[in-house]
C-alpha positions as CSV (number, residue, x, y, z in Angstrom):
1,M,-27.8,-8.3,-22.5
2,N,-28.6,-4.7,-22.1
3,R,-27.4,-2.4,-19.5
4,S,-30.4,-2.4,-17.4
5,K,-30.6,-6.2,-17.1
6,A,-26.8,-6.1,-16.1
7,K,-27.4,-3.6,-13.5
8,I,-30.3,-5.5,-12.1
9,G,-28.2,-8.7,-12.0
10,L,-25.4,-6.8,-10.3
11,L,-27.7,-5.3,-7.7
12,T,-29.6,-8.4,-7.0
13,N,-26.7,-10.2,-5.3
14,L,-25.0,-7.0,-4.1
15,G,-23.6,-8.5,-1.0
16,K,-22.0,-11.6,-2.8
17,N,-20.8,-9.5,-5.6
18,L,-19.1,-6.9,-3.3
19,K,-17.2,-9.7,-1.5
20,V,-16.0,-11.2,-4.8
21,L,-14.9,-7.7,-6.2
22,S,-13.3,-6.8,-2.9
23,S,-11.2,-9.9,-2.9
24,A,-10.2,-9.6,-6.6
25,A,-9.3,-6.1,-6.0
26,A,-7.0,-6.9,-3.1
27,G,-5.2,-9.6,-5.2
28,G,-4.8,-7.3,-8.0
29,Q,-3.3,-4.5,-5.7
30,K,-0.9,-7.1,-4.3
31,I,0.5,-7.9,-7.9
32,I,0.7,-4.2,-8.7
33,Y,2.9,-3.6,-5.6
34,Q,5.0,-6.6,-6.4
35,N,5.5,-5.2,-9.9
36,L,6.4,-1.7,-8.7
37,F,8.9,-3.1,-6.1
38,L,10.6,-5.3,-8.7
39,S,10.7,-2.5,-11.2
40,I,12.2,0.1,-8.8
41,V,14.9,-2.5,-7.6
42,V,15.8,-3.6,-11.1
43,I,16.2,-0.1,-12.4
44,G,18.0,1.1,-9.6
45,T,20.4,-1.8,-9.7
46,L,21.0,-1.4,-13.5
47,V,21.5,2.4,-13.2
48,I,24.0,2.1,-10.4
49,G,25.7,-0.8,-12.1
50,A,26.0,0.9,-15.4
51,I,27.3,4.2,-13.9
52,S,29.8,2.4,-11.8
53,G,31.0,0.4,-14.7
54,W,30.0,-3.0,-13.1
55,F,27.7,-3.8,-16.0
56,G,28.1,-3.2,-19.8
57,L,25.6,-1.7,-22.0
58,M,24.4,-5.0,-23.4
59,A,24.0,-6.5,-19.8
60,V,21.9,-3.5,-18.8
61,I,19.7,-3.8,-21.8
62,I,19.2,-7.6,-21.4
63,G,18.5,-7.0,-17.7
64,H,15.9,-4.5,-18.4
65,E,14.3,-6.6,-20.9
66,V,14.2,-9.6,-18.8
67,S,12.7,-7.6,-15.9
68,E,9.9,-6.4,-18.3
69,L,8.9,-9.9,-19.3
70,I,8.8,-10.8,-15.5
71,V,6.6,-7.9,-14.7
72,I,4.3,-8.7,-17.7
73,A,4.1,-12.4,-16.8
74,N,3.3,-11.3,-13.2
75,G,0.6,-8.9,-14.4
76,L,-1.0,-11.7,-16.5
77,C,-1.7,-13.5,-13.2
78,M,-4.3,-10.8,-12.5
79,M,-6.3,-12.1,-15.6
80,E,-6.3,-15.6,-14.2
81,G,-7.4,-14.8,-10.6
C-alpha cells in the first residue's frame, strides 16, 4: 500500500482512529510512568544500600539486573495493548 492510500484510509475514519490512538497513548503513558517510578525507587534503594553497607556489590548488581528485566517485561506490555 502506498502512502497516499494509507493517508486516505486514516482520514476516512478520523474520529474512530483518534479514539483508538488516544486510548493507546494513555495506556502507553501509564506504563512509562510505572517504569520510571520503579527505576527511580530501585536505583535509589540500591545506591543508599551500597553506600551504607547494607548490600554487597553482588547484591546490588543482581538487584539492578532484575529491575531491568522487570522494566523490559513491563515495556513489552505496550506492544500487546
